[in-house]
N, C-alpha and C positions, 0 to 999 in steps of 0.2 A: 221859060227856057225848056228845051227838050229834056224829058225825064231820063233817068238812068237806072240801071240795076244796082250799081255801086258807085258811091262818090268817095274818092280818096282825097283828103284835105292835107296838102303839103307836098310841094313839088321838089323836095330834096331827094337824096338817094334812097331813103327808106320808103317814101311814097312811091317812087319810081319802081322799086323792087316789088312792092305789094301789087302795083298795077301789072307789072310784067308777069308775076307768078299767077295772078288770077286769070289773066288771058292765056297764059301757057296751058293752064289746066282746063279752061273753059273759053275757047276762042270766040264763041258767040255771045259772051257776056257783054252787056253795055256798061263800060267803065268810064267814068269822068274823073280827071285829076284837076284839082283846083290849086292854084298857086297865087298867093297874095302879091308877089313881086312881078315885075314886068317880064322876067325870064325865070325859067326853072333853074334850080341849083345855085341861086345867088344868096341863100341864107347860110345856115350852119355848114352845109356841104361845101360851100366855097372856101371855108376857113379850115376844113379838116386837113390834117397833116399827112394822112394816108397810111397810118400804121396798121399792121395786121399782126396780132399776137395770140398765142395759146396760153401765155403765162398769166393765168388768173387764179384766184384762191377758191372760187366756187365752181361746182360742177356745171351749173347752168351756163355760166359765162364761157367755160371751156367748150361745152357742147355747142354753143352758138358759133364759136370759131370753127370747130370741126365741120359743122354743116356748111359754113360759108366758104371755107378754104378752097374747095375746088373751083369756085368762081374767080379766084385770083390765080391759082396755079395753072388752071386749064381754061382760062377765059376765052381763048380763040375757039376752042372746041364747043364750049357751052353757050357763048354769046356772039361768036363770029368776029370778034375783034380783041386785040390785046388791051390790058389795063395797066401795062408797064409794071408788072409785079417783079420785085427784086427780093430774093431771099438773103437778107444780110444778117438776120438774127437780132434778138433783143438780149441785152446783157443787163441784169439788175444787180447792182453792187451794194454792199453795206459794210459798215465798220461796227455794227451793233450785233453781238452774238444772239440776242433775242430775235432780232429781225431775220437773221440767217436761219434760225430754227423755224420761224414761220415760213420762210421760203422753202425749207426742206419739206414741210407738210404740204405746201402748194405743189411742189414738184412731184411728190408721191401721188397726190391726187391726179395731176396731169398725166403721169406715166401710166396710172391705172386705166386711163381713158385712151391710151395709145399715143400720147404726145411724146416726142423725143426731146424732152427737156432734161436738164441735169444740173447738179450742184458742182461748182468748181472751186478749188482752193485759190488763194491770192496769187500763188506762183504761176498759175496757168493763164492769167488774164492779160499780160502784156503782149501775148501773141495776137490779140485782137487789135490793140492799139498801143504802140510802144510808149506813147506819151502819157498813158493812163497812170495816175499816181495810185499805187497799190499798197504802200507801206502800212497804212492804217486799216486796210480792209481785212475782214475775217472770212470773206468768201463772196460768191455770187451765184446766181442762177442764169442759165443760158438755154435758149432753144434755137437751133440752127434753121428751123422752118419758119420762124417769124420773119416778117419783112415789111414792105410797104408797097403801095400801089397808087394809082391816080384816081381820086374821087370823081373828078369830072368825067373821066373815061368810063367808069363803071355806070354812072348816072346816064350818060348818053347811050351806052349799050342797052341798058334796061328799057329806056324810053324808045329807042329806035325799033326794037323788036315789038314792043307793046303798041306803038303807033301803027305798025304794019298789021296788027291784029285788030285795029279799030279803036284804040284808045283815043278819047277826046281830051285834049289838054287845054285848059282855060287859064291863061296868065292874067295878071293884074285883076284877079277876081278873088277877093277874100271872102271867106265864109263869115257872114255877119249874124247868122242865127241858125239854130238847129230846129227843124220842124218836127213835131211829135204828134202822135194821135194814138190813144188807147194804150199808153205805156210803151209805145214803139216809136222808132225813128220813122219820119215820113219824108224827110228830105232836108235840103240846105237852102238857106236864104242868102242871096248875094246882092250886091248893088245893081246887078242886071236883071234880077228877078229870082224866082224860086226854081230849084231843080228837085223834082220829086225823086225819091229813092228809098227803098226799104232797108238799105244797108249804107251806113256812113262810117268811114274809118279815119280816125284822128291820127295823122302822121305829121302833126304840125310842129314837132321838135320843141324849141324854146317857147313856142306859143301854145303848146298843147294844153297847159293848165287853163289858160284863158278860154280856149275853145271848149274844153270840158265844162267850164262854168256856164257857157251858153246853153248847154244841154242839161244843166243841173247835176253834173257828174264831178265830184271832187277828185282831182288828180294831183297827188303830192309830188309833182315834178316842177322844179323851179329853174329859171334861166340864170346862169352865172357866167361872167366874163372870163375869157381865157386869152392870154397874150402870147405872141410868138415873136421872137427876135430873129431876124434873118441877117447873117453875116456873109462876107465873101469867104470862100474856102481858102484855107492856108495851104501853101505848097507842101508843108511838112506833114500834112494829114493825108492818109491814103484816100483814094477815090471811093472805096467801099469799106465801111466798118460797121459793127453792130450799132443799133440804136441803144445808147447807154443811158441808164437811169440810175441815179444815186438815190436809193430808197430813204436815206437819212435826211436829205434836203428836198427831195422831189424834183431836183434839177435833171434835165435830160438834154442830150445832144443827138441830132439826127442829120446825117449827111445826105443831101439830095444830089446824087451824081456829082458832076463837075461844077455845077452852077452855084450852089449855096449850102450853107450850114444853118440848121434851125436849132434854136435853143429856147428853153423856157422851163416851166414847171414849178417855179418858186412864187408864183403870183396868185395864189388861191384867194379869190375874192370872198369876203365873209357875208356879203349881202347880195341878194338876188337882184337882177335888173337886166335891161336890154342895151345898156350903154356900151358901145364898142369904140369909144374914144381911147386911144393909146395913152397909157400912163407911163411916160418915159422914166419917171423916178423909180418905178418898180424894177427896172432892169439892172440896177446896181446889185441887187441880190443875185441875179442871173450870172453876171460877170464874176461876182465873188465866189459863187459855187463852182463856176467853170474854171476859175484860176486855181482852185484847190484840187480839182479832180483831173483836169486836162489843161495844164498851165499855158500852152500855146494859144488856147482859145481866149485867154484874157487880153490878147493883143489883136484879136480879129477885128476887121473893119466892118462896121454896121452898114448894111445896105438899106434896110427898111425894117419896119415892125408893123404888126397888125393885131387886131383883137377880134375874136369871135365870141359866140355865146353857145354854151353847151347846156343841155337840160339834165340836171342832177336829181336823183331821188335820195331819200334818207339812207338807203342801204346800197347805193351805187349799182343797182340792178335795174334793167329796163322794165317797163310795164307793157305786157303783151296779152291781149285777151278781150273778151266781151265785158262791157261795163254792166255791173249788176243793176237791175231795176229799169233798164232802158233797152228793150229788145232791138237788135240791129245796129247798136252803136258799139264800135270796137276801138281799142286804143293800142297804138304802137309808138311809144315815146319814152323819154326818161332814160335813155341808154348811156348816160353819164360819160359822154366822150367816146363811146365805142360804137356809135350808130353806123358809121361807115363800114367798119370791119365786119359788123354783124348783120348788115343790111340784107345780104342774100338769104340768110337763115330767117330773118324776120319776115321777109316777103313770102317765103315758102310756108312758114308756119301759119301766117295770117290767111293764106289761101286755103290751107287745110281747115282752119277754123270756120271760115265763111262757107266753103263749099261742102265740107264733110261734117261739120258740126263739132269737130274736135281736132286738136293737133296730134299727129301720129309720129312725126319725125323725132320728137323728144318730149320729155315731160316739161310743160310750161307752167306748172303750178307755182314754182318759186317766182315767176314773173307776173302772177295774177294781180289785179288791182285789189282784190280782197285781202291779200296778205297783210296789208297795212293795218286793217281793222282787227286782225286775229293774231298780231304779234310779229309779222314780217318774217324775213329770212336773215341769215347771217350776212353781215356787211362785207362787200367785196374789199379785200385788203390791199390788193395790188393796184393802187391808184396813184397817179402822179399828175 
């Protein structure tokens, strides 16, 4: 097969962003995108719920959102098409004083970086949703700039521009081997033959650890199932309200316009795997948590449910950078459910790494693969 300057493995929104940013910086670059499925965006990206938030506990994750945010808020200017971004805010509630204090520390960090987040008392919360039970709450954190967007729209925006600049997309083409020579990457092996390339970028999401193993690179990112329950919207609920997260149970509710309500967050699988079979028995906890926090949701009519797979790392931070010991092999994976919202920044930073030799838009040391061998970074606390 025809050689390439760069092979990007993984046709989800992260791989598409990497390809887009590489070709935006260097339009003459030969970039090939490999996708194992018959169509791009049918893996983890197709199951993303579209959330975009600034409310993280680590500087690295906050900065990834800050770098990515313009691609949602100003998509038509930057990408030539909308991605249906809605600023509905995220509201994190808790009945635990210790959890609230941790939220205060997170908000202080966020505000120091320019984020408009705030701590709110229980008495201020019913203005967001009158049915929200607040009697037991001690407070909440809120950011009005948080919201949601369309993952498929962002994926197609990146790919549309990149294809216009010469991107070669090969679907139904898994990477079955990584070719090396003299301690460097030499290309990728596929069922259709070899693709010679001096740079290979692993954007394979839940399959990134297996792909790394083909190159002899240990990647501590594992796939975990995540389920979402979709119900009909209740007439008593407003068309727009914040994405609400109960930090004490992990339960969340997300209104998608007039069409549906998404709920989940109580089904954290304990064992890694790629099984996306829906476990209906797990949704009892979802309705139990919903009934306690927003009682009308306990009577919502279920439309459907689906399960996806997200790639989690031990500290819930992504892995972004060059793989030590194998020149030309780069990793962008393990973003722990935040890959969609951080994909614009990931693509930009990876393009800087490949083309300039280092990332300049932010410090990516906390995201390096080497962090795990030298003690890691603080665990991201705001997970659900």
